[in-house]
N, C-alpha and C positions, 0 to 999 in steps of 0.2 A: 504494500500500500504506500502511496506517495502522500506527501503533505503539501498542499497548495495553500497559498495565502490569497487566492483569488476567490472573491464572492463570499468571504467569511472572515472570521478572525484569524490572525496569523497562527499557523500551526494547527488549524482545524483540519481533521482528517478528511480527505476526499480522494476519490480515484479519478484517473483520466476519463474513464467511461462516464462517471456521473458529471464531470465537467463538460464532456461532449454533449450529453443529454441536455444540460442546462443551457449550453451555448448554441445548440443546433439550430434554433429558430433564426439566428442571425447569420449563420455561416452558409456559404455555398458548398456544393458537393466537394470541390477541390479543397476548401478550407477544412472541412470535416475530415478529409483524407489525411491532412497534415496531423490531425489529432488522433489518428487511428491507434497509436500506441507502439512503443518500442518492441514489444513481443510480436505483434503482428508483422512489423517490418522485418524483424530478425528471422522470423519463420520463412519469409519469402526471399530474403536476400542471402546470396551465397557468400557475400563479403560485406564488411562495413561500408565500403565505398558504394556498393549497390544499394544499400539501405539509404545512404545519403542522397544518392541520385533520385530515388523514389520520393523522398521528402522534398528535395529541390524541385522536382517536376510538379509536385502538387502545389508548391508555392508559386511556381511559374504559371501554372494554369490559373491560379487565383489572381495573379498580377495581370494576366491578359484580360480576365473578367473585369478587373477594376479599370483598365484602360478603356475597355468598351463602355463601361458604365459612365465614366466621365465624358466620353465622346457623346453618349446619348444625352447627358445633361447639357452639354455645350450646344448640341444641335437642336435641342428642344425649343429654343427661343424663349424660354421661361426665365432665364437668368439675366439679371441686370449686369451691366458691363464690369463692375468690380468683382462680382461673384463669378461671372463667366471667366474672368482672368484667373481667379483663384482656382477654379475647376480645371482650367488648362494647365496651371502650374502643377496641381496634384496629379493630373493625368501624365504630365512629363515625368514626375517622380516615379510613377508606376511603370512607365516605359523604361526608365533607367534600371529599376529593380528587375524587370523582366529581362533586359539585355544582360545584366550581370548574372542572373540565375541561369539563363540559357548558355552563356559562355562557360560557366562553372560546370554545368552538366556535361557539356562537350569535353571540357578539360578532364573530367573524371571518366571519360569514355562512354558516356551515355548519350542517348538520343533525346534532345530537348523536346518537351511537350510543345504542341502547336496550339495557337489560338483557335477557338471555335469559329465557324462561319457566322454564327449568330447565337445570341444569349437570350434566355427567357426572362427579361426584366419586366417588372410590373408597370408597364407604360400607361395602362389605363388609370392607374392611381397617381400619376404625375401630372397635376393640373396647375400647380403654382411653383414659384421658386422655393418656398418652404418645403413642398413635397419632394422636390429634387434634392434639397439639402438633407432632409431626413433620410432619404434613400441612400445617399452617399455616406452619411454618418453611420448608418447601420452596416454598410459594407466595410467601412473603416473599423468599426468596432469588431466585426467578425474577423478582419485581418489581424487586428491586435491579438485577439484570442487565439487565432490559428498559429501565428508566429510564436506566441507564448508557449503553446503546446509543442511546437516543432523544435524549439531551441534544445531541450534535453535529449531529443532523438538523434542528434548528429553524433556519429562516431568521431568525426574530425572536429576538434574544438574550435578551429579557425572558422569553420562553416557555422558553428553555433554562434560565434561572435558576430559574424556577418548577418545572420538572421536576427540577432538581437538588435543590431543597428537598424535594420529595416523595420523591426517592431517599433522602435522609437519614433521613426518617421511616421508610421501608420498611427501611432498614438497622438502625435502632434496634429495630423490631419483630422482625426476624430475630435480633438479638443477645439480646433479652429472652427470646424463645422458646427459643433454644439454652440460655440460663441456666436456664430453667424445666425443661428436660430433663436438667440436670446436665452439659451439655456446655460446653466453653470458649466463652464468648459471642462472642469475636472470634478465630477460629482462625488468622488470618494477617494480614499487613500489607496484603494486597491482596484485593479482592473477587474471588472465583473463580466 
């Protein structure tokens, strides 16, 4: 059993599985795959590098999804110029993450995941700028949770550090989007 400080008091016992169940409503399929657990990855991976490639590819798929989501928001015509510029900046960050992840997968001898031709976004519920910001904030919250779950899965500690760096960027995106919505940017001392 692992001890997570997420969603409860520090040291409160929690399993990765219960964390995935609590977080699942906010995460895409790729993000949930990041949280699948070390045992599941180890069972399928013949080597630590193969396990790392699987986690990296799940992260890469989630980054592609974020690039597409921000593209949808920018193209929606619902964002005011300063918010549109912010969305474009965040989309650029996700492109940089995807580029780094793809290069890392290739360097490790894996085949980088590809972006989907289209994503099933809730376009029918995006009618205002606030709707787009809430949608983006939920994706960023899911990304934070996914990277948080991925960091301990890496056999290569340098990859864990890189994932933690991306996690920090995703957390900043989430906080800025919450602020833009008029919400408390950092609502608690722990990522939930």
